[in-house]
N, C-alpha and C positions, 0 to 999 in steps of 0.2 A: 909396066904393070903397077897399078895403084896399090898403096899399102893402107890397110884399114886396121886401126887399133880398136879392139873391143873392150869396153868397160861394162861388164855384164855378169850378173850372177845372183847368188843367195839361195834360190829355191829351184827345184826341178822345173816348175812352171815358167821360170825365167831362163833357165839353161837350155831347155828344149828348143825355144825359138832361136837362140844363138846358134845352136848346132844346125838348125834348118838353114839359117843364113849362110853359115860357113860351107855346108855341104853343097848348097846350090850355087855359090859364087866362088868357090875356092880355085876354079880354073881361070878365073878372070882377075882375081885380086890376091895379094899376099896379106895374111892375117896375123895379128898379134893379140894376145889376151892378157889383160892386166887384172890381177886380183891378189888375194892374200896367200901367204905361204901355208903349206900343209892343209889346204882347203879341198873341198869336193871339186871346186873349179879347176884346181891344179891337176888333180888326178884325171879328170875328164879331158883336159887339154892335152895331156901326155898320151892318153889312150887314142886321141884323134889326131895326133901329130900337129897340134896347133902350138906355135911358138909362144911360150908362157913367160911372163915377167912379173916379179913379185913387188908388191907395194905394202908397206907396213901401215896399218890403220888403227884408229882408236874409236871408241864409242863416243858419239856426240849426244850429250844428255839434254833433254828438254825439261828437266826438273832440277831442283837445287841439290848440289852435292859439293863437298870440299874439293873433289877431283875436278869440278867445273873450272876452278881457278887456273889449272894447268892446260886446259883445252886450247886456249889461244896459241900457246907455244907448240902444242901438238899439231895444230892446223898449219902453222908456218912450216914445220918439218914436213908435213904431208904435202904441201904445195911444192916445196923444194924437191922432194922425191919425184913428184909428178913431172916437174920441169926437166929433171935429169933423164927420166924415161923418155919424154917427148924428144929431147935433144938426141938421145941415143938412137931411137927408132925412126925419127923423122917421118911420121905417117902423113899421108895425104888427107886423111879424114879420120874422124873418131865416131864410133857408133856406141851410144850409151843406152842401156836399158833401165838401170835401176840401182838404187841403194846408195849408202853413204860414201862408198869409195868414189862415186862419181863427183861428189861435191868439190874436193880439192883439185881434182883433175879438171873440173869445169873452169876454175879460176886460172889454172895453168894454161888451158886451151886459149882463154881470152888473151893472156899475156903474149902468146906466140902466134896468135891469129890462125889457128888450125880450125877448119870448119867442123862443126859438131852436128850430128844427126841423132835423133832420139826416138825411141819407141815407147809408148805408154799403153799398157794393156787394160788398165782399170778405168772404170767410169769416174772414180774419184782419185786423182793422183796423190801419191805420197809427197810430203814436203820436199824431200830431196829432188824429186823429178820436177816439181814446180820451180825450184831454184835453177836446176840445170836447164830447164826450158827457156830461161831468160838468156842463156848463152847460145842456145841451139840455132842453127841455120834453118832446119826443118824438123818438125815434130810429127811423127807418124802415130795415128790414133786408131784404136779399135772402136771406141764408143763416140758417137757424135756429141754426146752430152759433155764429154771431157774438154771440148773446145773452150768452154767458159773459163778454164783455169789458165789458159795460155793466150798469147796474141794470135788471133784467128788467122791472120795472113801467113803465119808460120805452119799452120796445121793442115794435115792431109789425112783423111780417114781411109785406111787401107785394109780394114778387117784385121783379124789376128794373124800373127806369123805362125803358120803350121808347117811341119816338115812334109815336103812333097812325097817322101817315102811312105807316109801313111796311106797314100791312095794308089800305090803301085802294086800290081799283081795280087789284088785281093781275091781270095777264093770265095765263091758264093757260099753263104751260110747254109748249113744243113738244117732243114726245118724241124722244129721240135714242138711237141704239144704244149709243154710248159713255157711260161713266160721267162725269158732270160733276164735276170736281174744282176746288175753290176753294182758293187759297192766300192767306191774309190774316194777315200777321204784324205789322202795325202798324210801329212804329219800332224800339223797343228789341230788340236781338237778331235782327232780321229778316235781316240780312246773312248770318248763318250758315245760316239756312233756305234763302234764295234760292240761295246758292252750292252747297249740298248738292243741291238739286233740279236745278240746271243740270249738276252733275257726273254725275247719274244719269238725265238726261232721256230717254235712249234706252230705258230700261226702262218709261217711262210713256207710250209711244206709243198705247196703247189707251184713254187718258183724254183727254177734252176738258178742257183746263186753263184756268182764268181766274186771273190774278194781279193783286192790288190792291197797287200799289207805294206809294201816297200820295206826297206831295211829297218825302219824305226819301230815297226809293230810286229816283229816276228814272234813275240811272246804269245800272240793270239793264235798262232798256227795250230797248236794241239787242240785248242778249244773248238775251233771251226771244223777241224778234220773229223770230229766225232759225228758229224752230220753228213749223210749220204748225198744230199742235194747241194752240197757246197764244194766248190773247187777253189783252192788257195794258190795265190801267186805272190812271190816276194817282189824282187825288182824285175821289171819287164822293159824291154827295149821296144822300139817302134815296130819291129817285125812281128812281135807277139801282140803288141797293143792293138794293131790294126785288125787282127783276126778276132780279138775279144770284142772290139767295138762293132765289128761287122755282124756278130751274132747277138749283140745286146739289144733288148727291146726297151728296157727301163734302167735308169741309173740313179743311185743315191750318191750325191756328191756335195762337197763344199763348193764355194763360189770363186775358185781361182779362175781367172779370165781365160788362160790357155786351155784348161780342162773343159770349161764350158763350150769354147769354140770347137774343140775336137768332137765333143758329144753332139753338138749341133750339126757339124759336117756329116755325121753318120746318122742323122735323123733319129736320135735316141730320145725317148721321153725322159725328161729330167725331173727328179725330186731334189730340189736345191735346199740345203741347210746351211745358210751363211754362218761363218764363225763369228760369234758376237764380239770376241776380243780382237778382231782384225783392226789394224790402224785405220783411223778415219771412218770406221765401219764400212770400208770399201767393199767387202764381200756382200753385204746387204744391198748396196747400191748396184753392184754388178748383177745380182740376182733380180733386182727390180727392173733393170733394163731388159732382161730376158723375159720377165713376166709381161712386159708391155707388148712384145712382138711374138712371143711363143706361148703355146699352151703348156706352161710348166707349173709344177707345184712348188710354191715357196713356203717353207716351213720354218718357224722360229726355232732357235737352238735350245728350247726347254725339253724337247724330246718326250712329249706326253704320249699317252696311249692313243690319242687321236692321230698321232704320227703314223702308227701302224695301220690304223683304219684307212688312212689315205693311200697307203701302199696296197692294201687289199682291194681297193677299188680298181687296181690295175692288174688283178690276178690273172686275167686271160687276155691281157693286151698284147698285141703283136704289131710291130711296125711294118709298114708296107715296103714296096720296092724302093731301093735307094737310088737317087740320082745324085752322085757325088759332085760336090761343088768344085768349080774350077778355082782352085786356091791361087789367086794371082797376086797376093800382097808382096811376095818376094820379088816378083817381076816389076811391080810398080816401084818398089824401093830401089831396085837395081837401076832403073831408068833415071831415078832422081839423083843417084850418087855418081853415075858415070860422068 
């Protein structure tokens, strides 16, 4: 049985694809997960019985600081840690998704000649993935436009990695007169969206609204609960998420790639508000890719009153019958790494 080392994490949008890979392939491969101590990733790996290994990491600065002078020494320690982990686990291949933890691991991979596979969700890759891509044997992409950042012969467009559990045993939605509106803003920049919705909530009385707060925004729970047409969720797993998606007609969302792909798979009309502070403005470019091929609303992050007017245009919008996509990205990846 082949051993796969996962170097993958940072946000739920990155962790959900990892769990999808693991759940789909765990009977064919042994998995290890490398990330930081006392992290969300460590907790999730323990909950899912994935063998977790700790690596100490440091911030890599792209601006001047006196701490910058010690960074070369930190990187050396980082690489030595990576080599120690690789020697101990002796994986057959490494699957990397994202973030700075991948960088020293990438150098270590090259030193010991372990093949690296990488998945890039965004239309504009972050710097860390552009560097890791130089060491990768194969790069799996969601957006065709991301090919220009890598050697094209390494790239394969496979769509987004979604959990197959999202599409199993879905109950048919109960038809309602009101348009079902979902607000899912994740963590970064979500406060602005939630406050703006609350300030204009009286205009949205003709919508049945569901708000996913996640654990970072539970302070909004009492404010939203005052309104009869709003249903609140904290953390939701895929078993609940698929039922929410199934009855949703319209969604207000940031432009995280995994989230957009899930909404697309359920034929949900999207109002996308890219986070303007996102690195490389990648959320804007993700949204732009969707605007080219889908009839979505792309709204700037200034949240003007025109924003509410755009939502009201969809006041009686109902999505049609759903033909669920055959999500084959994991099967394509499986064939590549076997």
